[in-house]
PyMOL CGO cylinders between C-alpha atoms (Angstrom):
from pymol import cmd
from pymol.cgo import CYLINDER

trace = [
    CYLINDER, -23.67, -28.84, 42.75, -22.44, -26.45, 45.72, 0.3, 1, 1, 1, 1, 1, 1,
    CYLINDER, -22.44, -26.45, 45.72, -19.20, -26.55, 43.98, 0.3, 1, 1, 1, 1, 1, 1,
    CYLINDER, -19.20, -26.55, 43.98, -20.27, -25.54, 40.71, 0.3, 1, 1, 1, 1, 1, 1,
    CYLINDER, -20.27, -25.54, 40.71, -22.29, -22.50, 42.80, 0.3, 1, 1, 1, 1, 1, 1,
    CYLINDER, -22.29, -22.50, 42.80, -19.26, -21.44, 44.82, 0.3, 1, 1, 1, 1, 1, 1,
    CYLINDER, -19.26, -21.44, 44.82, -17.44, -21.58, 41.34, 0.3, 1, 1, 1, 1, 1, 1,
    CYLINDER, -17.44, -21.58, 41.34, -19.91, -19.35, 40.16, 0.3, 1, 1, 1, 1, 1, 1,
    CYLINDER, -19.91, -19.35, 40.16, -19.80, -16.78, 43.26, 0.3, 1, 1, 1, 1, 1, 1,
    CYLINDER, -19.80, -16.78, 43.26, -15.63, -16.73, 43.35, 0.3, 1, 1, 1, 1, 1, 1,
    CYLINDER, -15.63, -16.73, 43.35, -15.31, -16.03, 39.93, 0.3, 1, 1, 1, 1, 1, 1,
    CYLINDER, -15.31, -16.03, 39.93, -17.79, -13.23, 40.33, 0.3, 1, 1, 1, 1, 1, 1,
    CYLINDER, -17.79, -13.23, 40.33, -16.12, -12.28, 43.34, 0.3, 1, 1, 1, 1, 1, 1,
    CYLINDER, -16.12, -12.28, 43.34, -12.68, -12.38, 41.30, 0.3, 1, 1, 1, 1, 1, 1,
    CYLINDER, -12.68, -12.38, 41.30, -14.26, -10.41, 38.42, 0.3, 1, 1, 1, 1, 1, 1,
    CYLINDER, -14.26, -10.41, 38.42, -15.33, -7.82, 40.44, 0.3, 1, 1, 1, 1, 1, 1,
    CYLINDER, -15.33, -7.82, 40.44, -11.98, -7.50, 42.15, 0.3, 1, 1, 1, 1, 1, 1,
    CYLINDER, -11.98, -7.50, 42.15, -10.52, -7.13, 38.51, 0.3, 1, 1, 1, 1, 1, 1,
    CYLINDER, -10.52, -7.13, 38.51, -10.31, -3.03, 38.33, 0.3, 1, 1, 1, 1, 1, 1,
    CYLINDER, -10.31, -3.03, 38.33, -12.19, -2.43, 34.91, 0.3, 1, 1, 1, 1, 1, 1,
    CYLINDER, -12.19, -2.43, 34.91, -10.97, 0.62, 32.52, 0.3, 1, 1, 1, 1, 1, 1,
    CYLINDER, -10.97, 0.62, 32.52, -12.60, 1.69, 29.46, 0.3, 1, 1, 1, 1, 1, 1,
    CYLINDER, -12.60, 1.69, 29.46, -10.05, 0.26, 27.42, 0.3, 1, 1, 1, 1, 1, 1,
    CYLINDER, -10.05, 0.26, 27.42, -9.98, -2.73, 29.09, 0.3, 1, 1, 1, 1, 1, 1,
    CYLINDER, -9.98, -2.73, 29.09, -13.19, -3.66, 27.70, 0.3, 1, 1, 1, 1, 1, 1,
    CYLINDER, -13.19, -3.66, 27.70, -14.64, -5.81, 25.23, 0.3, 1, 1, 1, 1, 1, 1,
    CYLINDER, -14.64, -5.81, 25.23, -16.59, -2.68, 23.17, 0.3, 1, 1, 1, 1, 1, 1,
    CYLINDER, -16.59, -2.68, 23.17, -13.93, -0.23, 23.73, 0.3, 1, 1, 1, 1, 1, 1,
    CYLINDER, -13.93, -0.23, 23.73, -11.10, -2.64, 22.02, 0.3, 1, 1, 1, 1, 1, 1,
    CYLINDER, -11.10, -2.64, 22.02, -12.47, -1.73, 18.25, 0.3, 1, 1, 1, 1, 1, 1,
    CYLINDER, -12.47, -1.73, 18.25, -9.81, 0.71, 17.17, 0.3, 1, 1, 1, 1, 1, 1,
    CYLINDER, -9.81, 0.71, 17.17, -10.92, 3.68, 16.98, 0.3, 1, 1, 1, 1, 1, 1,
    CYLINDER, -10.92, 3.68, 16.98, -10.30, 6.55, 13.49, 0.3, 1, 1, 1, 1, 1, 1,
    CYLINDER, -10.30, 6.55, 13.49, -8.07, 8.81, 16.27, 0.3, 1, 1, 1, 1, 1, 1,
    CYLINDER, -8.07, 8.81, 16.27, -5.96, 5.96, 17.89, 0.3, 1, 1, 1, 1, 1, 1,
    CYLINDER, -5.96, 5.96, 17.89, -5.66, 4.00, 14.61, 0.3, 1, 1, 1, 1, 1, 1,
    CYLINDER, -5.66, 4.00, 14.61, -2.46, 2.52, 13.46, 0.3, 1, 1, 1, 1, 1, 1,
    CYLINDER, -2.46, 2.52, 13.46, -3.17, 4.15, 9.63, 0.3, 1, 1, 1, 1, 1, 1,
    CYLINDER, -3.17, 4.15, 9.63, -1.27, 7.66, 9.11, 0.3, 1, 1, 1, 1, 1, 1,
    CYLINDER, -1.27, 7.66, 9.11, -3.67, 8.62, 5.87, 0.3, 1, 1, 1, 1, 1, 1,
    CYLINDER, -3.67, 8.62, 5.87, -7.51, 8.23, 5.59, 0.3, 1, 1, 1, 1, 1, 1,
    CYLINDER, -7.51, 8.23, 5.59, -8.72, 5.01, 3.76, 0.3, 1, 1, 1, 1, 1, 1,
    CYLINDER, -8.72, 5.01, 3.76, -8.52, 5.71, 0.23, 0.3, 1, 1, 1, 1, 1, 1,
    CYLINDER, -8.52, 5.71, 0.23, -11.98, 5.91, -2.39, 0.3, 1, 1, 1, 1, 1, 1,
    CYLINDER, -11.98, 5.91, -2.39, -12.41, 3.45, -4.51, 0.3, 1, 1, 1, 1, 1, 1,
    CYLINDER, -12.41, 3.45, -4.51, -11.12, 5.27, -7.44, 0.3, 1, 1, 1, 1, 1, 1,
    CYLINDER, -11.12, 5.27, -7.44, -7.53, 5.98, -5.83, 0.3, 1, 1, 1, 1, 1, 1,
    CYLINDER, -7.53, 5.98, -5.83, -7.32, 2.23, -4.87, 0.3, 1, 1, 1, 1, 1, 1,
    CYLINDER, -7.32, 2.23, -4.87, -7.85, 1.57, -8.71, 0.3, 1, 1, 1, 1, 1, 1,
    CYLINDER, -7.85, 1.57, -8.71, -5.48, 4.10, -9.96, 0.3, 1, 1, 1, 1, 1, 1,
    CYLINDER, -5.48, 4.10, -9.96, -2.93, 2.82, -6.96, 0.3, 1, 1, 1, 1, 1, 1,
    CYLINDER, -2.93, 2.82, -6.96, -2.70, -0.64, -8.54, 0.3, 1, 1, 1, 1, 1, 1,
    CYLINDER, -2.70, -0.64, -8.54, -2.46, 0.69, -12.29, 0.3, 1, 1, 1, 1, 1, 1,
    CYLINDER, -2.46, 0.69, -12.29, 0.29, 3.15, -11.08, 0.3, 1, 1, 1, 1, 1, 1,
    CYLINDER, 0.29, 3.15, -11.08, 1.88, 0.31, -9.34, 0.3, 1, 1, 1, 1, 1, 1,
    CYLINDER, 1.88, 0.31, -9.34, 1.15, -2.74, -12.36, 0.3, 1, 1, 1, 1, 1, 1,
    CYLINDER, 1.15, -2.74, -12.36, 2.53, -0.10, -14.77, 0.3, 1, 1, 1, 1, 1, 1,
    CYLINDER, 2.53, -0.10, -14.77, 5.94, 0.41, -12.50, 0.3, 1, 1, 1, 1, 1, 1,
    CYLINDER, 5.94, 0.41, -12.50, 6.28, -3.87, -12.25, 0.3, 1, 1, 1, 1, 1, 1,
    CYLINDER, 6.28, -3.87, -12.25, 5.98, -2.99, -16.22, 0.3, 1, 1, 1, 1, 1, 1,
    CYLINDER, 5.98, -2.99, -16.22, 8.47, -0.87, -16.72, 0.3, 1, 1, 1, 1, 1, 1,
    CYLINDER, 8.47, -0.87, -16.72, 11.21, -2.89, -14.43, 0.3, 1, 1, 1, 1, 1, 1,
    CYLINDER, 11.21, -2.89, -14.43, 9.89, -5.68, -15.80, 0.3, 1, 1, 1, 1, 1, 1,
    CYLINDER, 9.89, -5.68, -15.80, 11.27, -4.19, -18.95, 0.3, 1, 1, 1, 1, 1, 1,
    CYLINDER, 11.27, -4.19, -18.95, 14.32, -2.91, -18.39, 0.3, 1, 1, 1, 1, 1, 1,
    CYLINDER, 14.32, -2.91, -18.39, 15.83, -6.12, -16.82, 0.3, 1, 1, 1, 1, 1, 1,
    CYLINDER, 15.83, -6.12, -16.82, 15.64, -7.76, -20.30, 0.3, 1, 1, 1, 1, 1, 1,
    CYLINDER, 15.64, -7.76, -20.30, 18.42, -5.55, -21.14, 0.3, 1, 1, 1, 1, 1, 1,
    CYLINDER, 18.42, -5.55, -21.14, 21.87, -6.45, -20.70, 0.3, 1, 1, 1, 1, 1, 1,
    CYLINDER, 21.87, -6.45, -20.70, 23.60, -5.03, -17.57, 0.3, 1, 1, 1, 1, 1, 1,
    CYLINDER, 23.60, -5.03, -17.57, 24.93, -1.78, -18.44, 0.3, 1, 1, 1, 1, 1, 1,
    CYLINDER, 24.93, -1.78, -18.44, 24.84, 1.86, -17.58, 0.3, 1, 1, 1, 1, 1, 1,
    CYLINDER, 24.84, 1.86, -17.58, 21.75, 2.64, -20.16, 0.3, 1, 1, 1, 1, 1, 1,
    CYLINDER, 21.75, 2.64, -20.16, 20.44, 0.12, -18.05, 0.3, 1, 1, 1, 1, 1, 1,
    CYLINDER, 20.44, 0.12, -18.05, 20.89, 1.52, -14.53, 0.3, 1, 1, 1, 1, 1, 1,
    CYLINDER, 20.89, 1.52, -14.53, 20.07, 5.13, -16.38, 0.3, 1, 1, 1, 1, 1, 1,
    CYLINDER, 20.07, 5.13, -16.38, 16.43, 4.17, -17.41, 0.3, 1, 1, 1, 1, 1, 1,
    CYLINDER, 16.43, 4.17, -17.41, 15.79, 2.43, -14.21, 0.3, 1, 1, 1, 1, 1, 1,
    CYLINDER, 15.79, 2.43, -14.21, 16.67, 5.71, -12.34, 0.3, 1, 1, 1, 1, 1, 1,
    CYLINDER, 16.67, 5.71, -12.34, 15.04, 7.98, -14.59, 0.3, 1, 1, 1, 1, 1, 1,
    CYLINDER, 15.04, 7.98, -14.59, 11.88, 6.02, -14.05, 0.3, 1, 1, 1, 1, 1, 1,
    CYLINDER, 11.88, 6.02, -14.05, 12.13, 5.79, -10.27, 0.3, 1, 1, 1, 1, 1, 1,
    CYLINDER, 12.13, 5.79, -10.27, 12.97, 9.66, -10.39, 0.3, 1, 1, 1, 1, 1, 1,
    CYLINDER, 12.97, 9.66, -10.39, 9.88, 10.43, -12.46, 0.3, 1, 1, 1, 1, 1, 1,
    CYLINDER, 9.88, 10.43, -12.46, 7.94, 7.86, -10.11, 0.3, 1, 1, 1, 1, 1, 1,
    CYLINDER, 7.94, 7.86, -10.11, 9.28, 10.22, -7.08, 0.3, 1, 1, 1, 1, 1, 1,
    CYLINDER, 9.28, 10.22, -7.08, 8.46, 13.38, -8.77, 0.3, 1, 1, 1, 1, 1, 1,
    CYLINDER, 8.46, 13.38, -8.77, 4.81, 12.90, -9.04, 0.3, 1, 1, 1, 1, 1, 1,
    CYLINDER, 4.81, 12.90, -9.04, 4.77, 10.72, -5.44, 0.3, 1, 1, 1, 1, 1, 1,
    CYLINDER, 4.77, 10.72, -5.44, 2.01, 12.95, -3.57, 0.3, 1, 1, 1, 1, 1, 1,
    CYLINDER, 2.01, 12.95, -3.57, -0.64, 13.34, -6.65, 0.3, 1, 1, 1, 1, 1, 1,
    CYLINDER, -0.64, 13.34, -6.65, -3.79, 12.32, -5.09, 0.3, 1, 1, 1, 1, 1, 1,
    CYLINDER, -3.79, 12.32, -5.09, -6.00, 13.85, -7.87, 0.3, 1, 1, 1, 1, 1, 1,
    CYLINDER, -6.00, 13.85, -7.87, -7.57, 10.89, -9.82, 0.3, 1, 1, 1, 1, 1, 1,
    CYLINDER, -7.57, 10.89, -9.82, -8.22, 13.06, -12.94, 0.3, 1, 1, 1, 1, 1, 1,
    CYLINDER, -8.22, 13.06, -12.94, -4.45, 14.07, -12.87, 0.3, 1, 1, 1, 1, 1, 1,
    CYLINDER, -4.45, 14.07, -12.87, -3.01, 10.40, -11.53, 0.3, 1, 1, 1, 1, 1, 1,
    CYLINDER, -3.01, 10.40, -11.53, -5.17, 9.01, -15.24, 0.3, 1, 1, 1, 1, 1, 1,
    CYLINDER, -5.17, 9.01, -15.24, -3.08, 11.57, -16.92, 0.3, 1, 1, 1, 1, 1, 1,
    CYLINDER, -3.08, 11.57, -16.92, 0.52, 11.39, -15.56, 0.3, 1, 1, 1, 1, 1, 1,
    CYLINDER, 0.52, 11.39, -15.56, -0.46, 7.25, -16.10, 0.3, 1, 1, 1, 1, 1, 1,
    CYLINDER, -0.46, 7.25, -16.10, -1.77, 8.33, -19.93, 0.3, 1, 1, 1, 1, 1, 1,
    CYLINDER, -1.77, 8.33, -19.93, 1.55, 10.24, -20.72, 0.3, 1, 1, 1, 1, 1, 1,
    CYLINDER, 1.55, 10.24, -20.72, 4.11, 7.55, -19.08, 0.3, 1, 1, 1, 1, 1, 1,
    CYLINDER, 4.11, 7.55, -19.08, 3.00, 4.81, -20.91, 0.3, 1, 1, 1, 1, 1, 1,
    CYLINDER, 3.00, 4.81, -20.91, 3.37, 7.21, -24.28, 0.3, 1, 1, 1, 1, 1, 1,
    CYLINDER, 3.37, 7.21, -24.28, 6.76, 7.73, -23.37, 0.3, 1, 1, 1, 1, 1, 1,
    CYLINDER, 6.76, 7.73, -23.37, 7.40, 4.16, -22.28, 0.3, 1, 1, 1, 1, 1, 1,
    CYLINDER, 7.40, 4.16, -22.28, 5.49, 2.85, -25.59, 0.3, 1, 1, 1, 1, 1, 1,
    CYLINDER, 5.49, 2.85, -25.59, 8.59, 5.33, -27.35, 0.3, 1, 1, 1, 1, 1, 1,
    CYLINDER, 8.59, 5.33, -27.35, 10.87, 3.50, -25.41, 0.3, 1, 1, 1, 1, 1, 1,
    CYLINDER, 10.87, 3.50, -25.41, 9.97, 0.12, -25.49, 0.3, 1, 1, 1, 1, 1, 1,
    CYLINDER, 9.97, 0.12, -25.49, 11.18, -0.07, -29.06, 0.3, 1, 1, 1, 1, 1, 1,
    CYLINDER, 11.18, -0.07, -29.06, 14.52, 0.99, -28.02, 0.3, 1, 1, 1, 1, 1, 1,
    CYLINDER, 14.52, 0.99, -28.02, 14.71, -1.44, -25.03, 0.3, 1, 1, 1, 1, 1, 1,
    CYLINDER, 14.71, -1.44, -25.03, 13.45, -4.36, -27.22, 0.3, 1, 1, 1, 1, 1, 1,
    CYLINDER, 13.45, -4.36, -27.22, 16.29, -3.26, -29.34, 0.3, 1, 1, 1, 1, 1, 1,
    CYLINDER, 16.29, -3.26, -29.34, 19.16, -3.27, -26.85, 0.3, 1, 1, 1, 1, 1, 1,
    CYLINDER, 19.16, -3.27, -26.85, 17.79, -6.53, -25.38, 0.3, 1, 1, 1, 1, 1, 1,
    CYLINDER, 17.79, -6.53, -25.38, 18.14, -8.22, -28.63, 0.3, 1, 1, 1, 1, 1, 1,
    CYLINDER, 18.14, -8.22, -28.63, 21.50, -7.41, -28.91, 0.3, 1, 1, 1, 1, 1, 1,
]
cmd.load_cgo(trace, "trace")
């Protein structure tokens, strides 16, 4: 019993001897908004959903383009799609993103017919 009391007292002495700074406390170890490792603010739900739709559309384009046999046409189509996505990379307005997706899908549908024709050769 005496050993347990001494251990408690010695551990209390040890804790008292350890320097405590605000950054080492448990409560302050939670991430703060200004010290967060994320550079951009958290997107809204609508922005998140639109981002997923854009990524899905990009994957759909890439899958279709890779159905074309390796040629300069395949490279040009991939480069064109990438240039369009890069050009509109900074758009944050959800309504404008919806418009771009709609216009891109319309354009892609016309290109898809051409791609399917090339892929069947």
